[in-house]
N, C-alpha and C positions, 0 to 999 in steps of 0.2 A: 504493500500500500504506500510505500515511501521509497525515496531514492536510496536511503541508507540501508533499508531492509530490516528494520528492527521490529515493526509490528507491535502487537499488543503485549507481548511477553518480555518487554524490555527489562523488567525488574528481576528476572532470574539471572544468576551469576554469569551465564554464558553471554546473555545479551548485554550486560553491563561491561563485560570484557570487550565486546564489539563496539559499544559506544565509546569505550576508553580509547580505542584505536582512532576513532573519529576525533576525540578530544586532543589526542597527540598531534593531529594535523591542524586543529583549531584550538590551541590551549588558552583561550580567553573566554570566561563565562560571564554572562550578564543577565540580570533579572529586571532591568528597568529600560524600557524602550527609549527613554530620554538620554540614555548614556550608551547606547549601542555603538560599537565601533565595527569597522569592516572586518569580517572573519569571525565574529563572536559566535559562541553557542548561546542562544537565548532560551532560558527556562521560563515557561509561562506559569508563574506561581499565583496562588489565590489567597485572598485574605477576606476580612469582614467587609471591606469597602472597595475591593478591586478584584479583577479577574484577568490575569495576564494572558489567558487564551484569546481574549478579544483583541489583543494587540500583537499576536504572534505574526500575522502577515505584515503588519507595519514594521516589526523588527527586521524582517527579511528585506523589505523595501529600503530600510535604513542601512543595510549592508551586512546583517547577520548571515552567517553561513547556513545555519540550521536553527529552527525553533522547535523546542521540545514542549509538546502540548499534552493535555490529558482530557480534552473534551472534543467533541465533533464541532469543527468550525467551518464546515463546508459552505455555510450560508454567507460567510464573510466575503466582501468584495476583494477580488484578487486571489482567492483561494486556489483556483484552477492553475493560475500562472505559477504559483509557488508551492504547489502540492508536493513536488519532489523534494522540497527542503523542509518538510514538516515531519517530525518524528512523534508518533502517538504512543503514549505510555499510560500505565494505570494511574500513576500519581507523580506529578512533576517534581514536587518537593522531595518525596522519598527517592526518586531517581537521582536528583541532585546530590542528596546525602550519600547514596550508594556509590555514585561516581567518585565523590570525595574520599570515601572509605577505600575504594579500589586504588586511587592515587596514593593515599597515605601508605598503603601496604607495599608500595614500590620502594620505600625508604627504610634504611636501617640506622638512621641518625637519631640523636636525642630529640624528643618532642616534649617541650616544657609547657604544661598547662597552668594557667593562673586564674584564680577566682577569688572572691571575697566581697564583703559589703562595701568597703571603702578602699580607694587607692589602687585598685587593680590595673587601671589603664596607665597611671603614672608609673607604677612598678614595672609593668610590661615594657613601657618605653625606656625606662632606665636600664633594665636588663638587656634589652635589645641594643642600646647604645654601648654597653660594656662588651657584650659578646661580639658585636660587630667589629670591635677593635682587633679581633683575632680570627673570627670565623665568618663564613658566608652565612648570614643569619636572615631568616624570613620570619615575619611576625604579622599579627592582626593589624590591619590598617584602621586607624581611628578606634571606634568601639564596635566593629562588626563582630559582636560576640554572642550572637544568638543562633537559632536553628537555621537561619539563612546565611548569616555572616560567617559562621565557622566553616561550613562546607566551601564557601567562596574563598576563605582564607587558605584552606588546605589546597584548593585547586590552583592557587597562585604560586605555590612552592615549586621551584624549578629544580632540574637535575643537579645543579651545582650546590644545592643546599647542604650545609654542614650541621646546622642546628635550626630548629623551628620553635617558635614561641606562639602559643595559642591562648588568647584571652577568652574566658567563659563567663558570661553573665547568666543570671537565673532569677526568676521570681516565683518559682514553685518547686515542690519536691519532684524528684526523678528527672529533672531537667539536666543537671550536670552529669548524672549517670548516663543519660542518653547520648550526650556529646562524647563521653569517654568511649562509647562503643565504636565510634568511627574515627575519633582522633587518636585513640590508643596512646595516651601519654606515657612516657617513660619516667618523667620527672614532674613534680607538681608543687605548687605553692598556694596557700590560702593566706591572703593578706591579713584578714581578721573576719569576725562575724559580728554584726551589729544589728540595730533596728532598721533594717531596710526591707522593703517589699513584704511587710507584715501581712498585708491583705492576702497575698498569695501563699506565703509560708505558714500563716496562722498564728505564729508566735516567735519570740526570739529563739526558743529551742528549735522551732521548725527551720529557722534560718540556718542554725548551726548544723542541723541534720542535712539540710539541702546542700550547703557548701561542702560539708564533710563527705559527700558522695565522691569527690575527687580523691580524698585520702582512702576511701573504701576501695576504689579501683586500684590505686597504687599498692595497697596492702594485698589485694587479691592476686595481682599480677607481678609482684616482685619489683615494684618501682622504687624510686627514691623521692624524698620530700625535703623541701627547704622550710624550716619551721621558725617562726618568730617566738623565741623562747621566753620572752617576757609575759606571754599570754598563757596562763596555766591551761586554759581550755584547749589551745592548740597542741600543747604537750600531750594532753589526754587524748585528743582526737587522732594524733599521729602514732599512738602506740601500736606496735605490731608491724609497722612499715619496715621493710628490709633495711633501708639505708636512710638515715636522717642526718642532715647537715643544718646546724642551728645558727641563728643570728639574734642579736638583742643588745641590751645595754649591759648585761652581766651574765655570767655562768653559761655562755654560749661559745660555739666554735669561732664565730666572728662577733666582736662586740665593738660598739662605738657610742659616742655621746655627741650632743649638740655643743659645739664650741661657741657659736653665736647664731642668732636668727633675725638680726635686724640690719638691713631689711631682708637679706637673703640667708638661707640656711647654710651654715658651714659645719661640717661633720669631722670629728677626729676619731680614727679607728684606734681602739684601746687594746684589742687582741686580734692578731692576724697580721698578715703582711700589709704594709702601707707605705705610701710615699708622701707623707705629710698630710695636712688637713685637706679636705675636699670642699671646695667652694662651689656650691650649686647655684643654679639660677631659679631655684624654687623658693617660694615664700611659705613660711609656716613650719613650726617645729613638728607638726603632725606628719611631715614628710620624712622624718628621721627613719622610721621603719622601712619606708620605701627605698631609701638610699642604702640602708644596711642590707636589704634583700638583694640589691644589685651587686653590692660588694661580695656578698656570700656566694651568689651564683657564679660571679666572675671568678672568684677564688677556686670554687669547686671545679670549674672547667679550665683551670690553669692559665687564666689571663694574668699577665704581669701586673703588679700593683700600679705601676705608672700608667698603664693602659686603662686599668679600671678607673683610676682617678680622671684621666683624660676623657673617657667616655661619658662619665657622669657630669663633668664640668662643661662638656660641649652641649649636653642636652638642654634645650630651651623649651619650656612648656608652652602649649598653645591650646586653642579650642576651649578657652574659659576655664582652664584647670591650673590652679596655683600660680596664676600670672600676676606679676607686679608691673603696673603700667603707670608711667608718668604722664600726666595731662596738665600741662602748664605748671603751676605751682602745686597742683593737687596730685595725690597718689591714690591709685585704685588697686585694691586687692581683689582680683577677679577670680572667683572660684565657683562659678555659677553653672558648671555643666550639669551637676546633679546635687541632690541633698537628701539626707535622711537624718534622724535625730542624732546619731553618733557623730556624723561629719559636721553637722551644723554646730553642735556644742563645741567641738574641737576648733572650728574656724573662729568662733566668737572668743574662746579662751586665748587663742593665738593673737587675735586682733586687740585684745585688752593690753597685751605687752608691746604692741606695735609702737614704734617711736614717732608719735605725732601728738600735737596738742588737741586739735579738733578732730573728732571721729564721728562718722555717720554710718549707721547700719542700714543696708538695703537688702532686706530679707524676703524671699519669696516662700510661699507655702510649700510643705513637703507632701509628696504624693504617695499613694499606695500603702497607707498605714492602717487601713481598715478601721475597726472599732476603737483602736487606741489613738486615732489621729488627733482628736481634740485635746486629749490629755497630753500628748507629746508636744503639741504646739503651745499648750499652757506652760509646760516646763521650760520651753525656750524663752517665753516671755518672762518667767521668773528669773531666769539667768540674766536676761537683759536688764531687769529692774535692779539687780544687785550691783550694777556698775553705772558710771556716769557717761553720757554720750551727748554730743552736740545735737544730734537728731536721730530718730529711728523711724524708718519707713517699712511697714509690714504690708506685703502684697498678696492678695488673693486667698483662695482656699479657706482652710479652717482658721487662719488668722482673723478672718472676718466674723467668725462666730464667737470670739472671745472678747470680753471687756478688757480694754487696756488703754493707757493714756497716750499712745503713740499715733503717728499718722497712719491711716489705713487707706489702701487703694485696691480697686477691683483687679487691676492688671498692671503689667510692667509699663505700658504706654502711659497710663495715668500718672504713675510714679515718675516716669521720665519727664513728663510735662512739668511736674512740680520742680524737679531738679533744674530743668531748662529755664524756669522763670526766676531763678535766683542766681546770684553771683557767689562763687566759692573760691577761696584762696587759702593756700596752706592747709588744706583739709584732706584727711584720709577717709576713703570709703571702702567698706567691705560689702561685696556683692555676692550673694549666695542664695540658692533656691533650686528646687527641682527643675529638671529640663523643661517640663511643660510650662513653667512660668516664664521662660526666656528672659531671665533677669538682666542679661547683658544689654537689653534695650533701654534700661533705665539710665544708662550712662552715655548714651549716644551724644548728647549735647556736650558732655565733658570731653569726650574723645575728639569732637570736632571743634573744640574751642569756643563753644557758644555759651559758656557759663560766666 
């Protein structure tokens, strides 16, 4: 029924092998017709509000070599012209994941999986920066860390790879376990477990169990784990894993402390090989565990201390994560990619110590906290009340349901208008909130010099 000859039974091992041969000729996968490049394999995925099958012909018109579909689309305009480039499967997403698994199985290199409630993307980027000093290293781009992003990450790994790093996000039980079945990590790291995605996990204990599925896999398949030894719960969760390499502030294989954090974090290694203090471009003492994780992984894989230091010092945060931005005489601590109660409290604690006279909090509501949401927002307000601020702006969500003396806004645009209507000089701003709040919009006037 199609040019490639796959038919309806694509999801059996033999057909995946055949599809893999096609992938080797067209080793670029796409799931968004707006980003199709010539020669791509387009997978027509479906979601609550979209159906990629409806755009499969458009993907071919835009240059895709083949479109993998799982519905009859013969009624679409242009179907007959491109029928030879359409591959019909039972389920396009399952097919994408199976193809990624087949590709993963071609490698015998270390695969490092990283998950956790906070800091996993920054930790992943730091580890990638360190390992890239010695090895050809592939890693997750941005935060493509879900059931679609992880297969795409795996399929971007080329033959010259020496190490791969895969970030895994999750908001419910059994999710990490499912990723492990086709990623097959040889090494793993859980940054921490906190109050994130409580709505999906059900409780803080559910979060721990869900993230712990990575350690369960490593334990079952003889893998190795990098463990933050300061956290007793991670020590407990890692018991029984064949090989454990630890990091922390004391009693670990690699230890270090914060030498200074104003305005950027400087770390001194107190146990393990080192080449002097590591001056990062990260703001916030809460990034100390992330830096120590990168040192730990680099040391484990025999990266020279000078190269570990160079890799970390070269890394510059982006995408609203732990960024320190100068805007005229004002300073912005932009950490607005995401937020949960654990990361919000740490960000405020760090900002209290920030070297500035006038400080303004721009905080967006935290999402996916379920029945505990109002209580968690109330605790943030109590933390705010315990300190002095020039101003506090609370935006959206359950911040709107709680009585407090601070400025309240429905969304980031309203808060941004308030900022734009005033002149600020020599002021520090902390911008934090869940991704859905898009809190970076509150400071557009500051960034463009309109304050």
